[in-house]
C-alpha positions as CSV (number, residue, x, y, z in Angstrom):
1,M,59.9,94.4,72.9
2,A,58.9,90.8,71.5
3,A,59.5,88.9,68.1
4,Q,55.7,88.7,66.1
5,K,54.3,85.1,67.4
6,I,51.7,85.2,64.5
7,K,52.5,86.6,61.9
8,K,51.7,86.8,57.5
9,G,50.6,83.4,55.4
10,D,50.5,81.7,58.9
11,K,48.0,79.0,59.0
12,V,45.7,79.9,62.5
13,V,42.9,78.9,64.8
14,V,40.1,81.0,65.8
15,L,39.4,80.6,69.6
16,S,36.6,82.6,70.9
17,G,33.2,84.5,68.8
18,K,31.3,83.7,66.3
19,D,34.0,82.1,64.7
20,K,35.4,79.3,67.3
21,G,36.8,76.0,65.3
22,R,37.2,77.8,62.2
23,T,40.7,78.2,60.4
24,G,42.2,79.7,57.9
25,E,45.2,81.8,57.0
26,V,46.7,85.8,57.8
27,V,46.4,87.6,54.6
28,K,47.4,90.8,57.1
29,A,49.8,91.2,60.9
30,M,49.2,94.4,62.4
31,P,51.1,94.2,65.2
32,K,51.2,98.1,66.2
33,E,46.8,97.6,67.1
34,M,48.5,93.7,67.6
35,K,45.3,92.8,64.9
36,V,45.4,90.3,62.7
37,V,43.1,90.1,59.4
38,V,42.1,86.0,59.1
39,S,41.1,84.5,55.1
40,G,37.5,83.5,55.4
41,V,37.0,84.7,59.0
42,N,34.8,87.4,60.6
43,V,33.3,88.7,57.7
44,H,31.6,91.9,58.1
45,A,28.7,92.6,55.1
46,R,28.2,96.5,54.0
47,H,25.2,97.4,52.3
48,R,26.7,100.2,48.6
49,K,25.7,102.7,47.1
50,P,25.9,102.8,43.0
51,S,28.5,105.3,42.1
52,Q,30.5,105.8,39.6
53,L,33.0,103.8,41.0
54,N,31.0,101.0,41.2
55,P,27.8,101.4,39.4
56,Q,25.8,98.2,41.0
57,G,26.1,98.6,44.2
58,G,25.1,96.7,46.3
59,I,26.5,94.1,49.1
60,E,30.1,94.7,49.8
61,R,31.4,91.6,52.0
62,K,35.2,92.0,54.1
63,E,37.3,90.3,56.5
64,A,37.4,92.1,60.1
65,P,40.8,92.6,62.1
66,L,40.3,90.3,65.0
67,H,42.8,90.1,68.2
68,V,45.9,88.8,68.6
69,S,44.6,87.6,71.9
70,K,41.6,85.1,69.6
71,V,43.4,83.0,67.9
72,A,46.6,80.7,68.2
73,I,48.5,79.4,65.5
74,A,47.5,75.6,64.1
75,D,49.8,72.6,65.4
76,P,51.6,72.2,61.9
77,K,51.4,67.8,62.9
78,T,47.7,68.3,64.2
79,G,45.6,71.3,63.1
80,A,45.0,71.8,67.0
81,P,45.5,75.3,68.6
82,T,49.0,75.7,69.2
83,R,51.3,78.7,71.7
84,V,55.0,79.2,70.3
85,R,57.9,79.3,71.3
86,F,61.2,80.7,70.5
87,E,64.7,78.6,69.7
88,E,67.7,78.4,68.2
89,R,68.4,75.4,65.4
90,D,70.9,76.0,64.0
91,G,72.7,79.4,64.5
92,K,69.2,80.5,64.1
93,K,65.9,81.6,65.8
94,V,63.5,79.7,64.3
95,R,59.5,79.5,65.6
96,V,58.5,76.0,67.2
97,A,54.8,75.0,68.4
98,A,54.8,74.7,72.0
99,K,52.9,71.2,71.9
100,S,55.1,68.9,69.3
101,G,57.9,71.3,68.8
102,E,57.1,70.7,64.8
103,L,58.7,73.7,63.3
104,I,56.4,76.3,61.9
105,H,57.0,78.1,58.7
106,G,56.9,81.9,57.8
C-alpha cells in the first residue's frame, strides 16, 4: 500500500461540501477508513439528555470525519490546495507540495 499522503497535524483545505474552502488542521487521520477529522470543519450538533456524567445536558458539538478525497493539503507557500508528491532529499523520503515544490512538514 502507498504511503499515507495526509497525516495528523497537516493544514488542509476542504474541496467540497458545506465547508468548501475552509481550512483547518487534521486532528485525527484514519487511513483504514480513508477518513480525516479536521478541526472546526464538518461540525455536527447532538442533543444530549442530562445524565450522571453530564448533569446539565444540552447540545454537544463535535467534528465528524470527512473522506480524504474531500480535502487537499494547503500549499505551505500560498495556502492554496495542492497535491502531494514524494521525493528523496538527503537520502530521506519526504512529502513535497506539487504546486510550489515546497517541503511539507509533519
